[in-house]
C-alpha positions as CSV (number, residue, x, y, z in Angstrom):
1,M,123.0,-27.2,-33.6
2,F,120.4,-29.8,-32.7
3,A,119.4,-32.6,-35.0
4,Y,116.1,-32.5,-36.9
5,P,114.3,-34.7,-34.3
6,A,115.3,-32.3,-31.6
7,V,113.8,-29.4,-33.6
8,I,110.6,-31.4,-34.0
9,C,110.5,-32.0,-30.2
10,F,111.1,-28.3,-29.5
11,S,108.2,-27.4,-31.9
12,V,105.9,-29.8,-30.1
13,Y,107.0,-28.4,-26.8
14,F,106.3,-24.8,-28.1
15,F,102.8,-25.8,-29.3
16,I,101.9,-27.5,-26.0
17,V,103.1,-24.4,-24.0
18,E,101.0,-22.1,-26.2
19,V,97.9,-24.3,-25.7
20,N,98.6,-24.4,-22.0
21,T,98.8,-20.6,-22.0
22,L,95.4,-20.4,-23.7
23,L,93.8,-22.6,-21.1
24,N,95.5,-20.7,-18.3
25,A,94.2,-17.4,-19.6
26,Y,90.7,-18.8,-19.7
27,K,91.0,-20.1,-16.1
28,D,92.4,-16.8,-14.9
29,A,89.5,-14.9,-16.6
30,A,87.1,-17.2,-14.8
31,G,88.7,-16.2,-11.5
32,I,89.7,-19.8,-10.5
33,W,92.9,-19.2,-8.5
34,H,92.3,-21.0,-5.2
35,E,91.3,-24.3,-6.8
36,D,94.4,-24.2,-9.1
37,R,97.0,-23.8,-6.3
38,F,98.4,-27.3,-6.5
39,R,98.5,-27.8,-10.2
40,P,101.9,-26.2,-10.8
41,L,103.4,-28.1,-7.9
42,V,102.1,-31.5,-9.0
43,T,103.1,-30.8,-12.6
44,A,106.6,-29.8,-11.6
45,I,107.0,-32.9,-9.4
46,V,105.9,-35.2,-12.2
47,N,108.1,-33.4,-14.6
48,L,111.2,-33.7,-12.4
49,C,110.6,-37.4,-11.8
50,L,110.1,-38.1,-15.5
51,N,113.2,-35.9,-16.3
52,L,115.4,-37.9,-14.0
53,I,114.2,-41.2,-15.5
54,M,114.1,-40.3,-19.2
55,V,117.4,-38.3,-19.4
56,Q,119.3,-41.5,-18.6
57,F,117.8,-43.3,-21.7
58,W,117.3,-40.6,-24.3
59,G,119.2,-37.5,-23.2
60,I,117.8,-34.2,-24.4
61,Y,114.9,-36.0,-26.2
62,G,114.0,-37.5,-22.8
63,I,113.9,-34.1,-21.1
64,L,111.7,-32.6,-23.9
65,L,109.4,-35.7,-24.0
66,S,109.0,-35.7,-20.2
67,T,108.2,-32.0,-20.1
68,V,105.6,-32.4,-22.8
69,L,104.1,-35.5,-21.2
70,S,103.8,-33.9,-17.8
71,M,102.0,-30.9,-19.3
72,L,99.8,-33.1,-21.5
73,L,98.9,-35.7,-18.9
74,V,98.8,-33.7,-15.7
75,G,98.6,-29.9,-16.3
76,M,96.3,-29.6,-19.3
77,P,93.5,-32.0,-18.1
78,W,93.6,-30.2,-14.7
79,L,93.4,-26.8,-16.5
80,F,90.5,-28.1,-18.6
81,K,88.6,-29.6,-15.7
82,E,88.5,-26.6,-13.5
83,P,86.6,-24.1,-15.6
84,V,84.1,-26.7,-16.6
85,Q,83.6,-27.9,-13.0
86,Y,83.5,-24.5,-11.3
87,N,81.8,-22.4,-13.9
88,F,79.6,-24.4,-16.2
89,L,78.4,-27.2,-13.9
90,K,77.6,-24.8,-11.1
91,N,75.8,-22.3,-13.4
92,R,78.1,-19.4,-12.4
93,C,77.9,-18.0,-15.9
94,L,74.1,-17.8,-15.7
95,T,74.4,-15.9,-12.4
96,V,76.7,-13.3,-14.0
97,F,74.3,-12.8,-16.8
98,D,71.2,-12.6,-14.5
99,T,72.8,-9.9,-12.4
100,A,73.6,-7.8,-15.5
101,R,69.9,-7.3,-16.3
């Protein structure tokens, strides 16, 4: 079994994954697929680099922390920026509501 700090790290990881899933569902509902094509690749590269560095110092805690950090610092801001930039700032939502009338 893992120690209590590892359980806390897994819980934080689960929370971040679920928030990431929520943002991903919102992005998919907005139809923003082409603009998001490099986010998984960049997040995975950052995650791999951080994993290789942090596992030497902290073991399993370094792996969990690097995964959470790559999602928090790269993936989630990217996911948050795209719907705002491509839907709200370009008034695409208003166009959808105007055509429904």
